[in-house]
N, C-alpha and C positions, 0 to 999 in steps of 0.2 A: 311814572316818567321814563320812557325807554330812551337811556342815554347809549351811544354805541361809538365814542369814541372821547379818550380822554388823555391827558398829558399830564405823567406825573413824574419825581423826582424819586429814584431809589438810592440808597445809600448802604452797603454792606459794612459791618463792624470791624473797627482797627481790631488789629492784635495786640495784645497785651507785652510790654515791656519787661525784658528780661530782669532778675534782681541782682543788686550789688550787696552781697551779705557776706560774712566772714563766720566761719566756725570760733564758736567760744563754748570750751570744754575744760572743766578742771585740768590742770596739770599740763596744758596745750597753751602755752600763751602767744603763739602768731599760729594762729587755725588758718586753714587754708579757706580759698573760695567755695560758698556754697551756695550761690543764688540760681534758683531755678527757673526754668522759660517761662514766659505768657503764654495765656491760652489763645489760640485761633480764634479771630472774629467770626460771627456768624455770617451766613450767607443769607443771600435774597434770594428768593425761591419763588415763582409763580404755578400755579397748580388750577389744571379745569375742576370746575365744579357744576356737575349738570344740574344743581339746585339752583343756581343763578342765571338770570335771564337778561340782566343791564349791567353797564358800566356805571351807575348812577352813583355808586359810593364812594367813584373816586373825583366826582366833581364835588365833594367836599373835602376829602381830604387828599392833598396831592403829596405828600412827602411822607418816604417809607423807611425806616433806618432798621437794620438788624443790630441788635447788644455787642458790643465790643469784649474782645478778651481779656479775661483778669490779669494782673500783673503776676509775674512768678513772685515767690516768697522764700524765705529763708531754708536752710536744710533740705537742700535740692527739690521743694515743692514747687510743682505746676500750676501756673494759675489757671483756672477751670475757661474752658471754650465760651465765646459767645453764643449766644442762642439764636440759631435760624429766625429769619421771618420767612413764612410762608404766607403768602397772598395769593388768594382765592379769587378766579378770575371766571365768566362763563365759559364753556364750551364755542368754540368757534373765536375764541379770541385770537387776533394776531399781535405780536409786542415785536415794536418795531424802535431800532435805536435812532434816536432822532440825529444826533452828531453824523453820521454814515447813512442815516435812509436805509439801511439794511434790513432786513427781517430777523430778528433775534430768535424767533420760535412762533408756528402756527399751532394752538393747542386745539386738538379735534376732539380727543377723546376724555371721557369721565375719568378723573387722577392723575392724566398725566401731566408730569410737572418736568420743571429744568430750572438749573442756577443760573440767575441771569447777571450778579453779578456777587463776587466770590469774597468772602473777608478774608481781611489782612495776614497773614502766618504771626506767630506768635514768637517775639526776638529771644535771643538765646541769653540765660544766665552769663553771670560773669565766672562760673567754673568753668566753662568753655574757652575762656582766653588765656588760661591759664598753661604756660611753659616753661622751660628749662630756663629761661632769660627771667619773664615775668611772672613772680609766684604767686604776688598779691594782687592781681588784675581789677583795677579800683572803677570798673565802666561794665558793661550790660551792652545788648544789643535792643535796640528800639523795637516795637512791633510793628509789624508791616502796616501800610497806609489803608484805607480803606477805599474801595471802587463807588464812585458817585456818576451816576449817570442819569438824564432824562431819556426817557420813553414814552414812546405813543402806543397805546393799546387801542384795538380797531377791532368792532366786534359785526362779525358776519353771521347773519343768522345760518344755522345747520339746519334745513328742511328738505324731504324729500322730493314735494310738488311747491313750486311757485305759483302763485297768480300774478299777471301782469297785464295792463291795460290801462288807455285812457282813464281818469277820474270820473268816477258817478257812471260806471258802465258794470256794475254787479260784483264786484270782487269779494267786498265784506258780505255781502249777500250769500255769495256762496259758500265761504268759510263759516258764517252763521250755521244754516239750513246743514252742513255737510257733518260738524266736530260741535263738540262742548264751548267753543270760544264765542263771546259775546262781542263782538267788534262794534262800534258804533257806527250806526247806518243813518245818512241821512240824505236826501235829493239837495246836496249842493256839492261843490269839486272839493277836494282834499278834506272831507268830511275823517278820513283818515290820514292820522301826520306820522303816527309810528307804526311799523310792520305789526302784524296781529300772526302767532302761531297758534294752530290748532291740531287735533290728533282726530283722524279718521279712520272710523273702526268700519271696515267692510271684508265680510265672508268671515275668515278666520283668522283675519292678519290688520294689523294698520300700517297706516304711515304719518307722516309730518307734514301740513300745508302750512304754507306762509302767504299771507295776502301783502304783497310788496305794493306799498302807496302809489298811488296816481303817478304816472309818468308822461310828460309832455313832451311836444317837439320843443328839443333844444337839451332835454334834461342831461345827455354825455356833455354837454358843455357846462353842467350845472346850472342850467336855467330850472326855477320850480323847485322840487326838494331831490333836485335829478342825484348828484351823486350822494346825497343823504341813504337812498335805497338801493340804486341799482346795484352797491357792490353787495347787498343781500342775495342778489340774484345768483350770484357766482358760483354758490355752493350747492345750489338745488339740482335736482337729477334729472325732473322734467317740469317742462314750463305748460300750466294753462292760459291761453290768451285768450281773454274775453273782450268780446267784441260788441257794441250795441249795434244791431245789423235793424233796430226800426228807424235809427237816424232820431232818436225824441231830442236830440239836440240840436239839430240841424247840421249834423257830421254826417259825412258821408264812410259807410263802415269799409269800403276797399281805403279809402284815404288812410282811414284810421289804423289796420291793419299795417298798411306799409310804415308809416310814421314811426309807430313803438317798434317793429322790427328793424326799423333803421339805427333808431336811438342805441336798440340792442345790440347792434351789429358793432355802431360806431365806440360804444364805450369798450367791448369786447368781444371781436369777432368767435371766441369759442362758444359764446351763448347762443349764437345760433345755431351750433351744431347740436345743442342738446335737442333731444324729443320734444316737439309743442304739437296741442290739441291745443284746435279752436271753439271756443265757446261761443256760439252765435246768440246771446242771451237778448234778452227781452221779445223772444218771439212770441209772447202773447199777445205783444202790441200788434205785430203784425200778421199774416198769414201765409203758410211754408210754400205756398202757391205763387208768392209776390214777386215778381218781377225781378225786383230789388234784393230781395235775398238770395232767388235761384242764381242772379249775377254774381253776387258776392258767394255765394256756395262754388262754385265753379271756376271763379278766379283764385280763390285758396287752396281749392283744390289741384287746380295746375300745378300749384307750386308745391305740390306734394302732402300739405298738410289733411289732417282730415278734419272737418266741420262736425259739431253736433251742436244741433238747435236745441236751448234751453232757457227755462225761466225760474232762473232763480227762488225768487221769493215764493212760486207756485210749484216748487221742486218737479219740475217739467224737465226730462233729458237730464238731472243730475246724477244720477245710479249711471248712465251709462258713459258721462263722461270721467266718472272716478273708477270705474271699471277699466277704463281703458288706460287711464295712468297708474293705475297697478300694474295693469299689465305691462308696460314701456319700465318699470320699476323694476319687476321681474327679470325681463331681459336684459337690464343695466348690471342686475345682481349677478346673472348667470353669465356675463361676459362683460366685464369688467375692464376699462380701457384705461392704459396709463396717463398718469398726467403729464401733459407735454408744455404745461407752464414753465418757464425758467425761473426760479427766484433766487435772487442773489443774499446769501444769506450771512448774518455775522458769524465773522471768523475768532470763535473764544479760544484756540489754541494760541493767535496770534496776539490774543487781547491779556492773555496770562504769560508768554513767552516775549516780552518785549523787547527787542534785540537793541532800541536805544537806552536800556534800564540802566547800563554802566557806563554810557556815556556823559563825559562832564562837557558844558559850553563855555566857554570863556568868552567873555565880552566886557566893554570900556564903557561907562555911563560917563559921557563926557559932563552932563550937568551938574553931576556931584562929584566929578575926576574920582571916581574909583574903578576897580577891577571888581566885575564880577563873574561868580562861579557857580552855576545852576548845573544839577542831575537829579534823578531818581535815586539813586543806589547813595549819591552825596548825600542828599536831604536825610536819608535812613542813619547812615554812619554819623552826619553831623547831631542829629539827633539823639544818636548814643555817648555823645563825647560827653564827659566829666572833665569840665573845664579846669577844675581846682588839681585834676591829676596828671601828672608828665607822661605818662605811658599811655593815658588814653590821649592826650592832645598829639604824641608823635605816632600814634597808630591811626589819628585823621590825617596829621601831615603826610605820613608816608602813601597812604593811599590814593591822597590828591598827585602827588610827586609820580608815583608810579604810572597813574593813568596820562600823563602827560600834560596835566592842567599847568604846571608850573611853567612848564618852557612855551605853551600856547602863550601865556601871561607875557613870559620875557620878548616873546616875537614880538606881541603888540607894544613893548615899550617900558615894561614893568621893571621898577629898580628899587632898590633897597630904601625902606620909609614911605614908599605906597601904601594906599590903602586897598585890601581885599574885603571885598561883601561875599559874605554866602548867608542865604535870607536876610535876616534883618540882623545879623552881625558884622561887625566893621573889625579887622584887623592890620595892623602894620607888618609889612614886608618883611624879613631879615633872609639875608642869606644862609646864616648860621642859625641852625635852628638848638 
């Protein structure tokens, strides 16, 4: 089964918590702090693998989570870093952030990789919080939070040559006779429901050819299997447009030619800028002197395209059009053009350096008659707090006060005896600490 789109959830590892421990040595009745730092959480890494051809595995497993960092230990021993999780995907996979709709990475080369979600940093042990006043800190820093996000995986086939045309015009037949691929071939529409790839061996070289399943009128608007297959044309360098010149299904070849190109242009104008060779297939059913064929040939060549009479099942004209495709590929390789498409990419720097990280949001919950404090750094410090230790509580309060959160609450009407909620914990407020 060929699967070219999937939605999955990824979650990096949480950073390990710093340790709260103290030295216990003979003849040292009050040893100082020696709590080690927690280990960093594992990253989520995507990597392109040339041996993969489909995203089918992601239909059965939708959540991927890296290992969390180990907590710090006594005697200043660091916790072990969490193991990174490497997720392998086929070459040509585009990874998108679902929330923002932006592209995170387009993996086109074998072995290419990137970090999609960075693990949380390990928290500092209590040894870091010792100072001249606080000689025995009974608290440590909690590990950094894991990053969790939904991502969209979309596979766009990487092929040198793409075969396009209406259903049942002979695309699969050309692929079968040109390569070792074995696509399903039958005399009905949408015999091919999945893209097929094959390697064409020609002279002393080779190239990859893809059978892009049947496109119909309205495909660019999603009709038929339009969206499912049109995207696979974007990466091809050369198009072979196959037209049934015999009119065996009662359609006009010129009309077919125009309709397919119209759909390609509607989907992406860049596609029509690609070199396009026109295969006049099923030529064995008519004569090359047939007025209908000559009319088609003249019309297409006036548009600037070269026409190749062909009968794929009988292997007539196949070598000629493949040679022409190879020539176009060699021209492109010798004169590569820059990609003019603008793509908005995910901002990883902004993701890591959140300007709102230190902000504390103050609000009032009228229903429960409590004042609420929220914030990313606040959450981390709150989770690090030892509520049985006065020094730890003082550290939390000073942080809240220094960031102006208490002043914000007072402006909202906070008075002594009122309740303040942080996460799921509630406290009574008193001016004297």
